[in-house]
C-alpha positions in Angstrom: 20.3 -11.8 27.6 21.4 -10.2 24.4 21.1 -6.4 24.6 19.1 -4.4 21.9 21.2 -2.0 19.9 18.6 0.6 19.3 16.5 1.1 22.5 17.4 3.3 25.2 18.8 1.2 28.1 18.9 1.7 31.9 22.7 1.8 32.6 24.4 1.5 35.9 27.5 3.5 35.7 29.8 2.4 38.6 32.4 5.0 39.5 30.2 7.3 37.7 31.1 10.4 39.8 34.7 10.1 38.5 36.7 11.5 35.7 35.8 9.3 32.7 32.6 7.8 34.4 31.0 11.3 34.5 31.8 12.1 31.0 30.4 8.7 29.9 27.1 9.5 31.9 26.9 12.4 29.8 27.4 10.8 26.8 24.7 8.2 27.6 22.2 10.8 28.4 23.0 12.4 25.0 22.4 9.1 23.3 19.0 8.6 24.8 20.0 6.2 27.4 19.4 6.5 31.2 22.6 6.6 33.4 22.1 5.7 37.1 25.6 6.3 38.9 26.7 3.9 41.7 29.6 5.6 43.6 31.2 5.4 47.0 32.4 9.0 46.5 36.0 8.1 47.7 37.4 9.5 44.6 34.5 10.8 42.7 32.5 14.1 43.2 28.6 14.2 43.8 28.7 17.6 41.6 29.9 15.6 38.6 26.5 13.3 38.8 24.4 15.5 36.5 22.6 13.1 34.2 20.7 10.9 36.3 20.4 9.6 40.1 23.4 8.9 42.4 23.4 5.8 44.5 25.9 5.8 47.1 27.6 2.4 47.8 30.6 0.0 47.5 30.8 -2.2 44.4 32.3 -5.1 46.7 28.8 -5.1 48.3 27.2 -7.3 45.8 23.9 -7.0 47.8 23.8 -3.2 47.7 24.7 -3.4 44.0 21.9 -5.8 43.3 19.3 -3.7 45.3 20.0 -0.5 43.2 19.9 -2.7 39.9 16.4 -3.8 41.0 15.1 -0.5 42.2 16.3 1.2 38.8 15.6 -1.9 36.7 19.1 -1.9 35.3 19.8 -3.9 32.2 23.6 -3.0 31.5 26.5 -2.1 33.5 29.5 0.2 32.5 32.1 -0.6 35.3 34.6 2.2 35.9 34.9 1.8 39.8 38.5 1.0 41.0 42.0 2.2 42.1 44.0 3.6 39.2 47.3 5.0 40.7 50.2 2.7 39.2 52.6 4.0 41.6 50.5 3.4 44.7 49.7 -0.2 43.6 53.4 -1.0 43.8 53.5 0.2 47.4 50.1 -1.1 48.5 49.1 -3.9 46.2 46.4 -5.3 48.5 43.6 -2.7 48.0 43.9 -3.0 44.2 43.3 -6.7 44.5 40.4 -6.0 46.8 38.6 -3.2 45.1 39.6 -3.7 41.4 38.9 -7.5 41.4 36.6 -7.6 44.3 34.5 -5.0 43.1 34.3 -6.6 39.6 33.2 -9.6 41.2 30.4 -7.8 43.2 29.1 -6.2 40.0 29.0 -9.6 38.3 27.3 -11.4 41.1 24.6 -8.7 41.1 24.2 -8.6 37.4 23.5 -12.6 37.7 21.0 -12.0 40.4 19.0 -9.4 38.5 19.3 -10.3 34.9 21.4 -7.4 33.7 23.0 -8.8 30.6 25.8 -6.4 29.3 28.9 -5.1 30.9 31.3 -2.8 29.6 34.6 -2.7 31.6 37.0 0.3 32.1 40.5 -1.6 31.5 43.9 -0.1 30.6 46.8 -0.4 28.4 48.9 -1.5 31.5 47.8 -5.2 30.7 50.4 -5.1 28.0 53.3 -4.5 30.7 56.6 -2.9 29.1 56.6 -3.5 25.5 60.0 -4.0 24.1 59.0 -2.3 20.7 58.0 1.3 20.0 55.4 0.0 17.4 51.7 0.5 18.3 50.1 -2.1 20.3 47.5 -4.5 19.2 45.1 -6.6 21.0 46.9 -9.8 20.1 50.3 -9.1 22.0 51.0 -11.2 24.9 49.4 -9.6 28.2 52.2 -9.2 30.8 51.6 -6.5 33.2 54.4 -5.3 35.6 52.5 -3.8 38.4 49.5 -4.9 40.5 47.3 -2.0 38.9 47.7 -3.8 35.6 47.6 -7.4 37.0 44.1 -6.6 39.0 42.8 -5.2 35.6 43.6 -8.2 33.5 42.2 -10.4 36.1 39.1 -8.6 36.2 39.0 -9.0 32.3 39.5 -12.8 32.6 36.7 -12.9 35.5 34.4 -11.1 33.3 35.1 -13.2 29.9 34.7 -16.6 32.1 31.4 -15.4 33.7 30.1 -14.3 30.2 31.0 -17.6 28.6 29.5 -19.8 31.7 26.3 -17.5 32.2 25.3 -16.0 29.0 26.3 -12.4 30.0 28.0 -10.3 27.1 31.1 -8.1 27.9 33.5 -5.6 26.3 36.9 -4.5 27.9 38.1 -1.2 26.6 41.7 -0.7 27.1 42.5 2.9 27.4 45.9 4.6 26.7 46.1 8.1 28.2 42.7 9.6 29.1 42.9 13.5 29.1 40.8 16.7 28.2 37.5 17.9 29.8 33.9 18.5 28.6 33.9 21.2 26.3 31.1 22.9 28.0 33.1 23.0 31.3 30.6 21.3 33.5 32.7 18.4 34.4 36.4 17.6 34.1 39.5 16.0 35.6 39.5 16.4 39.5 41.7 14.0 40.9 43.3 15.0 44.2 46.2 14.6 44.4 46.7 14.9 40.7 49.1 12.4 39.1 48.6 13.2 35.4 50.9 14.9 32.8 48.6 17.3 31.2 46.7 18.7 34.3 50.2 19.0 36.1 51.7 21.0 33.3 49.0 23.3 33.0 49.0 24.0 36.6 52.7 24.5 36.5 52.1 27.0 33.5 49.4 28.9 35.1 51.0 29.2 38.4 48.6 26.9 40.3 51.2 24.4 41.0 54.8 23.5 41.4 57.1 23.2 38.5 56.8 20.0 36.6 59.2 17.2 36.7 60.1 15.2 33.5 61.0 11.7 34.4 63.7 10.8 32.1 65.3 12.2 29.1 67.3 9.3 27.9 64.7 7.1 26.5 65.2 5.8 22.8 62.6 8.2 21.3 63.2 11.1 19.1 63.6 13.7 21.8 64.5 11.2 24.6 61.4 11.7 26.7 58.6 9.0 27.0 56.0 8.6 24.1 52.2 8.1 25.0 48.9 8.1 23.0 46.7 10.7 24.6 43.1 10.3 24.1 40.3 12.9 24.8 38.0 11.9 27.4 34.7 12.6 25.4 36.2 10.3 22.5 36.5 7.5 25.3 33.0 8.3 26.6 31.6 7.7 23.2 33.5 4.4 22.8 31.7 3.1 25.9 28.3 4.1 24.5 29.2 2.1 21.2 30.3 -0.8 23.1 27.1 -0.7 25.0 24.9 -0.8 21.9 26.9 -3.1 20.0 25.0 -6.3 19.1 26.5 -9.4 20.7 25.5 -13.0 20.9 25.0 -14.6 24.4 28.3 -15.3 26.2 30.4 -13.1 23.9 33.4 -11.1 25.2 36.1 -9.0 23.5 38.5 -6.5 24.3 39.7 -3.5 22.3 42.3 -0.8 22.4 41.2 2.9 22.5 43.8 5.3 21.3 44.8 7.5 18.5 47.5 5.5 16.9 49.8 8.6 17.4 52.3 9.1 19.9 53.3 12.3 21.6 56.3 12.7 23.7 56.3 14.4 27.1 58.2 17.4 25.7 55.6 17.8 22.8 53.0 17.7 25.7 55.0 20.7 27.5 55.3 22.7 24.1 51.4 22.1 23.6 50.6 23.5 27.1 52.9 26.4 26.6 51.4 27.2 23.1 47.8 26.8 24.3 48.1 28.8 27.6 50.5 31.2 26.0 52.9 30.6 29.3 56.0 28.6 29.4 55.9 25.3 31.6 58.4 25.6 34.3 60.1 22.2 34.5 63.0 20.2 35.3 64.4 16.8 34.5 64.4 13.9 36.8 65.5 10.2 36.9 63.3 7.8 35.3 60.7 5.9 37.1 60.9 2.4 37.5 58.8 0.4 35.0 58.0 3.3 32.6 57.9 2.0 29.1 59.7 4.3 26.5 56.3 4.2 24.2 52.8 3.1 24.7 50.7 3.7 21.5 47.5 1.8 20.5 46.7 0.3 17.4 42.9 1.1 17.5 42.0 -0.3 14.2 40.0 -3.1 15.6 38.0 -0.7 17.8 37.1 1.0 14.3 36.4 -2.1 12.7 34.1 -3.5 15.3 32.5 -0.4 16.8 32.9 2.1 14.1 35.1 4.3 16.7 38.1 6.4 16.1 39.2 9.4 18.0 37.9 12.7 16.7 38.5 15.0 19.3 42.1 14.0 20.4 44.5 16.4 18.6 46.8 17.7 21.3 45.8 21.2 21.0 42.2 20.5 21.7 43.0 18.4 24.5 45.3 20.7 26.1 42.7 23.7 25.5 40.0 21.8 27.2 42.2 20.8 30.2 43.2 24.3 30.6 39.8 25.8 30.5 38.7 23.5 33.2 41.8 24.0 35.4 41.4 27.8 35.1 37.7 27.4 36.2 36.8 24.0 37.8 33.3 23.6 38.6 34.1 21.3 41.7 37.1 19.7 43.2 40.5 21.4 43.6 40.5 25.2 43.8 43.3 27.3 42.8 43.8 30.4 44.8 45.9 32.1 42.0 42.9 31.8 39.3 42.0 35.4 39.1 45.3 36.8 39.0 47.0 34.3 36.7 44.3 33.1 34.5 44.5 34.7 30.9 
């Protein structure tokens, strides 16, 4: 079941109508592969599927996944489909186990039935839980999720590793830190509704498209008191998935890699970058800390560079914010902002 590192592959992208999935489908097509998107459109957008066919279906339905794999002669999967909201996972844990773990089980069963040999899994830094140190995180740290979202992603990683070892599949789990930014050409971008991520919310506040931003806590043990995170441009993340797909591996192999820049940026630094890039100050207030928010989450991504030859190349903060602001001013799909003509500069 080893996958060729050179020939173009027919790749099922589950959740490929979503944010990172659609950017990865574009990167696959640009690299000579053929993406086939499998998505139930519960959070994604059909308009984001521009580089191959769309199959509408639920990843928990292994039979439907297998039918699509046979129809399109799929030989590899990049698996994004799942729930991502940490706060919601604390309030409603059951859907996260059902969809994140059950969906991974459905995909793996379909792969076994059809002979697809490689899975690249969209994982998360949430598997590390709440680090006690401000140091960059390596893949060798203990895995101690503190919410059902992180728990379900770690369980899915372990399921993939077990099935790879037992059945000769190959797998790579990519643990993202903070995905952000948008396609430089403006065709696709972040279109969550509701939106919960810092950079788009800060841009909306600056442009007058949304309410004032709330900074959750200003008393963390960081240089300016606000949380520090590692922000990675979505196009850098997409490129990492293609490299993981193409990486030569022996049957049964599985490994996990961090994807980040190795440089932390505080919430206040992000707010300053949004103001600088948009030319408008970001109205904001300071609220209490959110339960479970670590002071710092920064990736040590040296293993991704050593194994895949990957490093973040487009992830300086001004580039990220500039692309995010460009998308927010004129989104091609998703949320529309009625102040756009009078406010956008």
